[in-house]
Phi, psi and omega in degrees: 000334180294326179293326178292318178295320179289329178291323183270353182279156181285152182286336184275323176220184186270012179282155181281132182273127181293327178298318181289324179294315180296319178296316181294319179293321177295322177297318178295319178297319177297321178295317178295322179295322178295315179295319179296322179292327177296322182270013171101353177281135181273129178254135179296123183300324180292324177293317179296318179295323179293324176293322177298318179295324175296318179296315181297314180295318180296319177294324178294316179293322179293320178291327180291339176298330181291333183261354181286150178289130183264143177284141176266140182273000000 
């Protein structure tokens, strides 16, 4: 469970980053939708695409944190 907390925590301090939590939850929803579609349940394409866009944007914002200028304490 500690690895999950460290994955979702912000790089500057030990607080949990909301961008990472939303991205991870959107990724899980996309995974569940894919499995549901395999087993015959129909998933609304617009809903699935919106979750994909959330994942892409969240990963982009999280990756951009690594290149942002950091404040010195």
